[in-house]
Kinemage of the C-alpha trace (Angstrom):
@kinemage 1
@onewidth
@group {chain A} dominant
@subgroup {mainchain}
@vectorlist {calphas} color= white
{ca met a 1} P 86.291 92.191 101.171
{ca lys a 2} L 86.598 94.463 103.980
{ca thr a 3} L 88.764 92.519 106.167
{ca asn a 4} L 91.308 92.657 103.124
{ca leu a 5} L 90.644 96.240 102.969
{ca ala a 6} L 91.350 96.684 106.558
{ca cys a 7} L 95.067 95.797 105.954
{ca ala a 8} L 96.445 99.264 105.893
{ca leu a 9} L 99.710 99.940 104.406
{ca leu a 10} L 102.842 102.098 105.534
{ca pro a 11} L 102.041 105.129 103.271
{ca arg a 12} L 98.310 105.386 105.077
{ca leu a 13} L 100.496 106.170 108.300
{ca val a 14} L 101.583 109.279 106.643
{ca leu a 15} L 98.037 110.432 105.856
{ca leu a 16} L 97.000 109.897 109.690
{ca ala a 17} L 99.919 111.697 110.958
{ca thr a 18} L 98.857 114.588 108.348
{ca ile a 19} L 95.190 114.676 109.619
{ca ala a 20} L 96.205 114.657 113.293
{ca val a 21} L 99.033 117.469 112.516
{ca leu a 22} L 96.036 119.817 111.284
{ca phe a 23} L 95.122 120.099 115.078
{ca tyr a 24} L 98.476 119.826 116.807
{ca pro a 25} L 99.739 122.708 119.019
{ca arg a 26} L 100.874 125.575 116.699
{ca ser a 27} L 104.673 125.886 116.211
{ca leu a 28} L 106.402 129.049 116.075
{ca leu a 29} L 106.833 130.697 112.383
{ca ala a 30} L 110.207 131.234 110.906
{ca asp a 31} L 111.789 134.704 110.448
{ca ser a 32} L 110.964 135.629 106.822
{ca ser a 33} L 114.254 137.116 106.549
{ca asp a 34} L 115.750 133.624 106.547
{ca ser a 35} L 113.821 132.494 103.466
{ca lys a 36} L 114.235 135.801 101.090
{ca glu a 37} L 115.255 133.639 97.939
{ca leu a 38} L 112.196 131.554 98.790
{ca thr a 39} L 109.906 134.408 99.061
{ca lys a 40} L 111.321 136.147 95.789
{ca ser a 41} L 110.169 132.891 93.835
{ca ala a 42} L 106.907 132.201 95.955
{ca thr a 43} L 103.928 132.359 93.548
{ca trp a 44} L 101.509 133.229 96.684
{ca asn a 45} L 101.558 135.727 99.461
{ca trp a 46} L 100.840 136.186 103.223
{ca ser a 47} L 97.546 137.979 104.021
{ca ser a 48} L 98.203 141.151 105.911
{ca gly a 49} L 97.238 141.233 109.665
{ca gln a 50} L 96.842 144.707 109.751
{ca thr a 51} L 94.177 144.616 107.148
{ca trp a 52} L 92.427 141.573 109.038
{ca leu a 53} L 92.173 144.106 112.154
{ca glu a 54} L 90.757 146.947 110.369
{ca arg a 55} L 88.174 144.665 108.842
{ca leu a 56} L 87.284 143.096 112.694
{ca thr a 57} L 87.302 146.522 114.357
{ca thr a 58} L 85.011 148.087 111.709
{ca trp a 59} L 82.575 145.010 112.050
{ca ala a 60} L 82.722 145.145 115.682
{ca asp a 61} L 82.060 148.883 115.787
{ca ala a 62} L 78.808 148.502 113.675
{ca thr a 63} L 77.274 145.283 115.261
{ca gly a 64} L 77.590 145.690 119.165
{ca pro a 65} L 77.646 147.846 122.525
{ca lys a 66} L 80.589 149.288 123.731
{ca glu a 67} L 81.574 146.658 126.089
{ca lys a 68} L 81.847 144.263 123.217
{ca gln a 69} L 83.726 146.670 121.028
{ca ser a 70} L 86.258 146.809 123.574
{ca leu a 71} L 86.559 143.298 124.234
{ca val a 72} L 86.717 142.743 120.631
{ca arg a 73} L 89.579 145.382 120.470
{ca glu a 74} L 91.608 143.999 123.330
{ca ser a 75} L 91.307 140.627 121.852
{ca ala a 76} L 92.214 141.789 118.362
{ca asn a 77} L 95.388 143.639 119.292
{ca arg a 78} L 97.579 141.004 118.231
{ca ile a 79} L 96.248 140.086 115.055
{ca pro a 80} L 98.792 142.230 113.216
{ca glu a 81} L 101.613 140.253 114.625
{ca leu a 82} L 100.211 136.982 113.363
{ca arg a 83} L 100.030 135.210 109.973
{ca gly a 84} L 99.338 131.885 108.406
{ca val a 85} L 97.257 129.435 110.667
{ca glu a 86} L 97.613 131.716 113.706
{ca leu a 87} L 96.068 134.514 112.071
{ca his a 88} L 93.259 132.377 110.676
{ca glu a 89} L 92.577 131.088 114.108
{ca gly a 90} L 93.023 134.257 115.846
{ca ile a 91} L 90.462 135.953 113.320
{ca leu a 92} L 87.912 133.275 114.330
{ca gln a 93} L 88.053 133.662 117.835
{ca val a 94} L 87.644 137.428 117.514
{ca ser a 95} L 84.523 136.859 115.053
{ca ala a 96} L 83.290 134.525 117.637
{ca leu a 97} L 83.186 137.270 120.118
{ca ile a 98} L 81.430 139.574 117.542
{ca asp a 99} L 78.763 137.356 116.128
{ca pro a 100} L 76.989 134.217 118.549
{ca ala a 101} L 76.348 132.447 115.370
{ca val a 102} L 79.936 132.407 114.423
{ca ala a 103} L 80.711 131.136 117.978
{ca asp a 104} L 78.132 128.535 117.764
{ca phe a 105} L 79.379 127.098 114.452
{ca leu a 106} L 82.922 126.987 115.673
{ca lys a 107} L 82.059 125.269 118.988
{ca ala a 108} L 80.103 122.440 117.008
{ca leu a 109} L 83.188 121.873 114.876
{ca asp a 110} L 85.105 120.776 118.172
{ca leu a 111} L 82.492 118.179 119.254
{ca pro a 112} L 82.765 114.540 118.548
{ca trp a 113} L 81.142 113.682 115.094
{ca ser a 114} L 78.219 111.258 115.036
{ca gln a 115} L 75.407 110.248 112.602
{ca gly a 116} L 74.089 113.282 111.306
{ca thr a 117} L 77.010 115.814 112.347
{ca tyr a 118} L 77.829 116.682 108.944
{ca asp a 119} L 74.322 117.728 107.489
{ca gln a 120} L 74.000 119.761 111.000
{ca leu a 121} L 77.236 121.455 110.286
{ca asp a 122} L 76.679 121.951 106.444
{ca ala a 123} L 73.353 123.678 107.709
{ca gln a 124} L 74.888 125.779 110.081
{ca leu a 125} L 77.509 127.079 107.428
{ca ser a 126} L 74.923 127.581 104.799
{ca ser a 127} L 72.857 129.648 107.216
{ca leu a 128} L 76.073 131.786 108.012
{ca val a 129} L 77.105 132.273 104.433
{ca ala a 130} L 73.569 133.324 103.341
{ca asn a 131} L 73.463 135.595 106.722
{ca gly a 132} L 73.861 139.257 105.535
{ca ala a 133} L 75.103 139.859 108.982
{ca ile a 134} L 78.412 138.118 108.456
{ca pro a 135} L 80.691 140.011 106.371
{ca ala a 136} L 81.777 138.595 103.164
{ca trp a 137} L 85.268 138.885 103.508
{ca leu a 138} L 84.988 136.079 106.548
{ca lys a 139} L 82.856 133.716 104.829
{ca pro a 140} L 85.978 131.832 103.248
{ca asp a 141} L 87.829 131.614 106.276
{ca leu a 142} L 84.583 129.716 108.022
{ca gln a 143} L 84.617 127.531 104.917
{ca leu a 144} L 88.164 126.567 105.501
{ca ala a 145} L 87.496 125.769 109.114
{ca phe a 146} L 84.953 123.671 108.296
{ca cys a 147} L 87.189 121.896 105.660
{ca arg a 148} L 89.819 121.307 108.102
{ca ser a 149} L 87.023 119.544 110.427
{ca leu a 150} L 85.899 117.622 107.561
{ca ile a 151} L 89.465 116.359 107.107
{ca gln a 152} L 90.206 115.440 110.643
{ca asn a 153} L 86.712 113.208 110.575
{ca gln a 154} L 87.825 111.400 107.228
{ca trp a 155} L 85.283 113.317 104.930
{ca ile a 156} L 87.806 113.645 102.284
{ca asp a 157} L 85.454 114.031 99.036
{ca glu a 158} L 83.126 116.830 100.952
{ca ser a 159} L 86.326 118.770 101.898
{ca trp a 160} L 87.909 118.731 98.712
{ca ala a 161} L 84.643 119.764 97.124
{ca arg a 162} L 84.655 122.697 99.469
{ca leu a 163} L 88.219 123.801 98.979
{ca gln a 164} L 87.822 124.138 95.164
{ca thr a 165} L 85.138 126.588 95.562
{ca ile a 166} L 87.571 129.041 97.930
{ca gln a 167} L 89.900 131.441 96.309
{ca leu a 168} L 93.332 131.186 97.806
{ca asp a 169} L 93.884 135.093 98.088
{ca ser a 170} L 90.629 135.424 99.727
{ca leu a 171} L 91.926 133.617 102.671
{ca ser a 172} L 93.842 134.989 105.666
{ca asp a 173} L 95.976 131.781 105.614
{ca pro a 174} L 96.669 130.434 102.089
{ca ser a 175} L 99.410 127.981 103.497
{ca ser a 176} L 96.235 126.092 105.186
{ca trp a 177} L 94.347 125.898 102.042
{ca leu a 178} L 97.583 124.707 100.282
{ca phe a 179} L 98.259 121.999 102.963
{ca ser a 180} L 94.420 120.631 103.312
{ca ala a 181} L 94.145 120.343 99.480
{ca gly a 182} L 97.409 118.416 99.544
{ca val a 183} L 96.126 116.108 101.891
{ca cys a 184} L 92.908 115.696 100.123
{ca gln a 185} L 94.520 115.061 96.846
{ca his a 186} L 97.165 112.737 98.499
{ca tyr a 187} L 93.937 110.652 99.766
{ca leu a 188} L 92.223 110.560 96.616
{ca leu a 189} L 95.415 109.817 94.599
{ca leu a 190} L 95.214 112.903 92.698
{ca lys a 191} L 98.990 112.586 92.094
{ca gln a 192} L 99.651 115.484 89.819
{ca pro a 193} L 97.345 118.087 91.543
{ca cys a 194} L 98.768 116.785 95.123
{ca leu a 195} L 102.391 117.615 93.840
{ca glu a 196} L 101.600 120.887 92.548
{ca ser a 197} L 99.474 121.909 95.815
{ca leu a 198} L 102.344 120.612 98.244
{ca asn a 199} L 105.284 122.212 96.016
{ca lys a 200} L 103.291 125.553 95.991
{ca leu a 201} L 103.112 125.328 99.889
{ca leu a 202} L 106.718 124.727 100.247
{ca glu a 203} L 107.524 127.522 98.110
{ca arg a 204} L 107.705 128.993 101.698
{ca glu a 205} L 108.934 126.048 103.414
{ca ser a 206} L 111.045 128.356 106.122
{ca glu a 207} L 107.879 130.394 106.744
{ca ile a 208} L 105.277 127.934 107.048
{ca pro a 209} L 104.787 125.897 110.717
{ca ser a 210} L 107.218 123.057 110.552
{ca arg a 211} L 104.252 120.789 111.240
{ca tyr a 212} L 103.251 121.711 107.594
{ca ala a 213} L 106.646 121.517 106.165
{ca ile a 214} L 107.509 118.135 107.532
{ca thr a 215} L 104.222 116.353 106.495
{ca ala a 216} L 104.246 117.841 103.029
{ca arg a 217} L 107.773 116.215 102.486
{ca leu a 218} L 106.450 113.105 103.530
{ca met a 219} L 103.694 113.077 101.373
{ca leu a 220} L 105.341 114.218 98.321
{ca ser a 221} L 108.174 111.238 98.876
{ca asp a 222} L 104.935 108.897 99.239
{ca ile a 223} L 103.197 109.853 96.212
{ca glu a 224} L 105.804 110.486 93.568
{ca pro a 225} L 106.608 106.842 93.106
{ca leu a 226} L 102.844 106.140 92.716
{ca lys a 227} L 102.303 104.125 89.289
{ca gln a 228} L 98.940 103.551 87.532
{ca asp a 229} L 97.595 100.086 87.859
{ca ser a 230} L 100.416 99.270 90.358
{ca leu a 231} L 99.664 96.984 93.569
{ca asp a 232} L 100.396 100.144 95.611
{ca glu a 233} L 97.527 102.099 93.801
{ca val a 234} L 95.384 98.839 94.301
{ca ala a 235} L 96.206 99.174 98.099
{ca arg a 236} L 95.498 102.745 98.428
{ca met a 237} L 92.042 102.251 96.479
{ca met a 238} L 91.274 99.303 98.912
{ca asn a 239} L 92.164 101.695 101.826
{ca asp a 240} L 89.666 104.555 100.192
{ca val a 241} L 86.947 101.956 99.801
{ca glu a 242} L 87.290 101.181 103.493
{ca arg a 243} L 87.118 104.694 104.470
{ca arg a 244} L 84.068 105.163 102.663
{ca leu a 245} L 82.304 101.863 103.897
{ca thr a 246} L 83.294 103.522 107.532
{ca leu a 247} L 81.395 106.538 106.999
{ca gly a 248} L 78.311 104.352 105.975
{ca arg a 249} L 78.717 105.008 102.174
{ca thr a 250} L 77.456 102.058 99.809
{ca gly a 251} L 76.467 104.169 96.861
{ca lys a 252} L 77.776 104.178 92.947
{ca gln a 253} L 80.979 106.058 93.643
{ca val a 254} L 81.938 103.207 96.221
{ca arg a 255} L 80.651 100.375 93.863
{ca asp a 256} L 82.302 102.032 91.015
{ca gln a 257} L 85.681 101.777 93.152
{ca glu a 258} L 85.200 98.375 94.000
{ca gln a 259} L 84.707 97.373 90.524
{ca ala a 260} L 87.948 99.382 89.371
{ca ile a 261} L 89.746 97.514 92.094
{ca ile a 262} L 88.710 93.969 90.850
{ca asp a 263} L 89.602 95.031 87.227
{ca lys a 264} L 92.931 96.124 88.285
{ca leu a 265} L 93.578 92.972 90.049
{ca asp a 266} L 92.361 90.716 87.354
{ca lys a 267} L 94.674 92.812 84.796
{ca met a 268} L 97.605 92.004 87.328
{ca ile a 269} L 96.715 88.363 87.747
{ca asp a 270} L 96.293 87.874 83.843
{ca glu a 271} L 99.897 89.708 83.642
{ca met a 272} L 101.234 87.208 86.388
{ca glu a 273} L 99.941 84.071 84.810
{ca lys a 274} L 101.380 84.921 81.305
{ca gln a 275} L 104.524 85.612 83.100
{ca ala a 276} L 104.406 82.279 85.004
{ca gln a 277} L 103.626 80.465 81.730
{ca gln a 278} L 106.698 81.984 79.935
{ca gln a 279} L 108.976 81.001 82.741
{ca gln a 280} L 107.453 77.726 82.759
{ca gln a 281} L 108.058 77.360 78.994
{ca gln a 282} L 111.710 78.758 78.970
{ca arg a 283} L 112.359 75.878 81.877
{ca gln a 284} L 110.657 73.351 79.620
{ca gln a 285} L 112.869 74.403 76.637
{ca gln a 286} L 115.876 74.570 78.847
{ca gln a 287} L 115.070 70.871 80.021
{ca gln a 288} L 114.604 69.631 76.680
{ca gln a 289} L 118.048 71.277 75.464
{ca arg a 290} L 119.727 69.345 78.280
{ca gln a 291} L 117.827 65.897 77.370
{ca arg a 292} L 119.191 66.415 73.802
{ca gln a 293} L 122.387 67.316 75.062
{ca gln a 294} L 122.558 64.255 77.396
{ca gln a 295} L 121.083 62.079 74.240
{ca asn a 296} L 123.872 63.239 71.939
{ca gln a 297} L 126.512 62.890 74.596
{ca gln a 298} L 125.316 59.199 75.285
{ca gln a 299} L 125.348 58.425 71.551
{ca gln a 300} L 128.781 59.855 70.886
{ca gln a 301} L 129.982 57.572 73.890
{ca gln a 302} L 128.116 54.637 72.369
{ca lys a 303} L 129.524 55.177 68.941
{ca ala a 304} L 133.021 55.679 70.467
{ca ala a 305} L 132.680 52.363 72.379
{ca gln a 306} L 131.797 50.563 69.148
{ca asp a 307} L 134.696 52.041 67.096
{ca ser a 308} L 136.812 50.994 69.539
{ca gln a 309} L 135.717 47.421 69.805
{ca pro a 310} L 136.943 44.995 66.873
{ca gly a 311} L 133.620 44.434 65.304
{ca gly a 312} L 130.884 41.894 65.987
{ca gly a 313} L 128.777 44.718 67.914
{ca asp a 314} L 125.086 44.923 66.301
{ca gly a 315} L 123.935 47.568 69.107
{ca gln a 316} L 122.001 50.365 67.748
{ca gly a 317} L 123.038 52.947 70.744
{ca glu a 318} L 119.721 54.427 70.839
{ca val a 319} L 118.334 55.796 73.934
{ca asp a 320} L 114.516 55.501 74.941
{ca asp a 321} L 112.812 58.853 74.596
{ca lys a 322} L 111.694 60.642 78.091
{ca asp a 323} L 107.861 60.953 78.387
{ca ile a 324} L 108.040 64.600 80.161
{ca gly a 325} L 103.994 64.783 79.516
{ca asp a 326} L 101.962 67.463 78.477
{ca gln a 327} L 102.996 70.700 80.453
{ca ser a 328} L 101.828 73.232 78.281
{ca gly a 329} L 99.088 74.368 80.786
{ca trp a 330} L 99.239 75.631 84.171
{ca gly a 331} L 96.970 72.949 85.732
{ca asn a 332} L 99.356 70.479 84.051
{ca leu a 333} L 102.535 71.544 86.020
{ca pro a 334} L 104.010 69.374 88.425
{ca pro a 335} L 103.034 70.372 92.052
{ca ala a 336} L 106.445 71.097 92.705
{ca ala a 337} L 107.160 73.262 89.561
{ca arg a 338} L 103.586 74.986 90.216
{ca gln a 339} L 104.668 75.812 93.996
{ca glu a 340} L 107.823 77.079 92.912
{ca ala a 341} L 106.230 79.337 90.283
{ca leu a 342} L 103.654 80.805 92.953
{ca gln a 343} L 106.633 81.640 95.349
{ca asn a 344} L 108.307 83.524 92.602
{ca ile a 345} L 105.168 85.315 91.681
{ca thr a 346} L 104.007 86.462 95.111
{ca lys a 347} L 107.330 86.402 97.263
{ca asp a 348} L 107.295 90.346 97.104
{ca leu a 349} L 103.746 90.988 97.826
{ca pro a 350} L 101.716 91.622 101.018
{ca ser a 351} L 100.108 88.588 102.792
{ca his a 352} L 96.451 89.473 101.593
{ca tyr a 353} L 97.362 89.805 97.963
{ca arg a 354} L 99.228 86.539 98.127
{ca glu a 355} L 96.180 84.716 99.398
{ca val a 356} L 94.167 86.302 96.694
{ca ile a 357} L 96.833 85.083 94.037
{ca glu a 358} L 97.422 81.774 95.182
{ca ala a 359} L 93.683 80.874 95.545
{ca tyr a 360} L 93.187 82.106 92.015
{ca phe a 361} L 95.767 79.895 90.688
{ca lys a 362} L 94.630 76.820 92.594
{ca arg a 363} L 91.309 77.554 91.007
{ca leu a 364} L 93.114 77.614 87.691
{ca ser a 365} L 95.031 74.236 88.451
{ca lys a 366} L 91.361 72.630 89.249
{ca ser a 367} L 89.555 73.984 86.257
{ca pro a 368} L 89.189 71.681 82.977
{ca glu a 369} L 91.696 72.323 80.030
{ca lys a 370} L 90.124 74.575 77.343
């Protein structure tokens, strides 16, 4: 089962690029004057860098010695010039200078993940959120930073659960929330929410980092054609199960998804079997019709020959019936016809699906007729 799940499809490459893109070097932001029409129609707004500067300096003045205050002010001077992901990361960097607990948490996010890393980081963040020394306005950005790290390390379910608890207008960078939400929804096959998140992000397409815009377009083109109960959907579900198994998850959610995959494959195989039987019945009918036509032609030719002779002939002009056998069931199809049907059914499928379906029909052909 897991070997088959490992067969990744092309759409998954889009997601891998998306995850990597979260931590690529920052791109320059476009001039807002280039997107006046898009800005007018946007349903979300950028956060003011000046507001965040005032918050940071007020916090620093209340919590540290003058030396620290000077360092914070020097580092925070560029904050008003930033927006989006650059503003978000700049705020976190300045916050780390103010509070050592924030610095420790951000440093831990950058370390390689191992068994137990999630629990450790979850505990650290819970402590920060409960810490009265951390201002309330910073906590959503800390949550967002954790969500981005979760996505990078394939903890999609946990990231999506946390993202849903964050208010968009409470963040320094709404675009990273929309992008991260789109990634999670894309991975979890939440088609409609994914379309909504990515389209909302692209309302300011010329203002967001180009890596966000390009990847969002790729994800949209990838998920828009997705149909329920299709091979594409099943392949994605298999890939998601593999991800969960890689993370060591074997609980009810994984078992339920594995069963859903089996049910969908069974349904598709049943439909393919019916289609194959219908095609075989059509071929049988066509063959029988051709045989009747041939018999009629032979009878007409024999009758014409008898009529042209001056009597004396006593032949009946009858043709022996051809025994075409009992071909109503798949298991009774001639080997050549059965192989042709298999090729027609599986010709457009990935190799691992072809093997599963061919094995199914081989078992069917060996089973006793009901």
